[in-house]
C-alpha positions as CSV (number, residue, x, y, z in Angstrom):
1,M,0.0,0.0,0.0
2,P,1.5,3.4,-0.9
3,K,2.3,5.8,1.8
4,W,-0.3,8.6,2.4
5,S,0.7,12.3,2.5
6,R,0.0,14.4,5.5
7,M,-2.6,16.4,3.6
8,E,-4.5,13.2,2.7
9,Y,-4.6,12.1,6.3
10,R,-5.8,15.6,7.3
11,A,-8.6,15.4,4.6
12,I,-9.7,12.1,6.2
13,L,-9.7,13.8,9.7
14,R,-11.7,16.7,8.3
15,Y,-14.2,14.3,6.8
16,N,-14.5,12.5,10.1
17,F,-14.9,15.8,11.9
18,E,-17.7,16.8,9.6
19,R,-19.3,13.4,10.2
20,R,-19.3,14.5,13.9
21,L,-17.1,11.6,15.0
22,T,-15.2,12.0,18.2
23,V,-11.4,11.7,18.2
24,E,-11.7,8.2,19.7
25,Q,-14.2,7.1,17.0
26,C,-12.0,8.6,14.3
27,M,-9.0,6.7,15.7
28,D,-11.0,3.5,15.9
29,E,-11.8,3.8,12.2
30,M,-8.3,4.7,11.1
31,E,-6.1,2.4,13.1
32,P,-7.3,-0.9,11.5
33,I,-6.8,0.6,8.0
34,F,-3.5,2.5,8.4
35,G,-1.9,0.5,11.2
36,D,1.5,1.9,12.1
37,D,1.2,4.7,9.5
38,C,-1.9,6.0,11.3
39,P,-1.5,9.5,12.8
40,S,-1.1,9.6,16.5
41,R,-4.0,10.3,18.9
42,A,-2.3,13.6,19.8
43,T,-2.1,14.6,16.1
44,V,-5.7,13.7,15.5
45,F,-6.7,15.7,18.7
46,R,-4.6,18.7,17.6
47,W,-6.3,18.7,14.1
48,Y,-9.8,18.4,15.6
49,K,-9.0,21.4,17.8
50,Q,-8.0,23.3,14.6
51,F,-11.3,22.4,13.0
52,Q,-13.2,23.4,16.1
53,R,-11.6,26.9,15.9
54,G,-12.7,27.2,12.3
55,V,-9.3,26.6,10.7
56,F,-9.9,24.1,7.8
57,D,-6.7,24.7,5.8
58,L,-5.1,21.3,5.4
59,E,-1.7,22.5,4.3
60,D,1.2,23.2,6.7
61,E,1.6,26.7,7.9
62,P,4.7,28.5,6.4
63,R,7.6,28.4,8.7
64,S,10.1,31.1,9.4
65,G,13.8,30.7,9.0
66,R,16.2,29.4,6.5
67,P,14.9,26.9,3.9
68,A,15.8,23.3,4.7
69,D,17.8,22.6,1.7
70,V,19.8,25.0,-0.5
71,V,21.7,22.3,-2.3
72,N,19.7,21.9,-5.4
73,K,20.0,22.0,-9.2
74,D,19.3,25.8,-9.4
75,M,22.0,26.6,-6.9
76,A,24.4,24.2,-8.6
77,N,23.8,26.0,-11.9
78,A,24.2,29.4,-10.3
79,L,27.5,28.3,-8.7
80,E,28.8,26.8,-11.9
81,E,28.0,30.1,-13.8
82,L,29.9,32.1,-11.1
83,I,33.0,29.9,-11.6
84,K,32.8,30.1,-15.4
85,N,32.7,33.9,-15.1
86,D,35.6,34.1,-12.6
87,R,37.9,31.1,-12.3
88,R,39.6,32.7,-9.3
89,I,36.5,33.2,-7.2
90,T,36.9,32.2,-3.5
91,Y,34.6,30.2,-1.3
92,R,33.9,33.3,0.8
93,Q,32.9,35.3,-2.3
94,I,30.6,32.4,-3.4
95,E,29.0,32.3,0.1
96,V,28.3,36.0,0.0
97,L,27.0,36.1,-3.5
98,L,24.7,33.1,-3.2
99,K,23.9,33.6,0.4
100,I,24.7,30.0,1.4
101,G,27.1,28.4,3.9
102,S,30.6,27.0,3.2
103,Q,29.4,23.4,3.7
104,S,26.7,23.9,1.0
105,V,29.3,25.4,-1.3
106,N,31.5,22.4,-0.7
107,T,28.7,19.9,-1.3
108,I,27.6,21.6,-4.5
109,L,31.2,21.8,-5.9
110,H,32.2,18.3,-5.1
111,D,28.9,16.3,-5.4
112,H,26.9,18.2,-8.0
113,I,29.3,19.9,-10.4
114,F,32.2,17.6,-9.6
115,F,35.0,20.1,-9.1
116,R,37.9,18.6,-7.2
117,K,40.3,21.5,-6.8
118,V,38.9,24.9,-5.9
């Protein structure tokens, strides 16, 4: 059975909430179907509280802070372009221009665009 997304679980919770099932009744219906992949009782309770407050958006709220992963194809392309334009560019200059950390620069250089000596 394919793994369900968070939003799909939340849609089921919303459906059960609209059916006026309690948290316990909802869990009793979901546990036999989803087994170990079933959301925890605390998660179901938290979402029921959200629905009771009138919040029905099933997507995650945006989070503040730095994005989880800056090592991606777009960043690798940008870094490769910087190096093509200036073969003597330093790690520090790359960090400042791309606004990423030295470890991310290193990962992109060695694992994505396969530069060995920089």
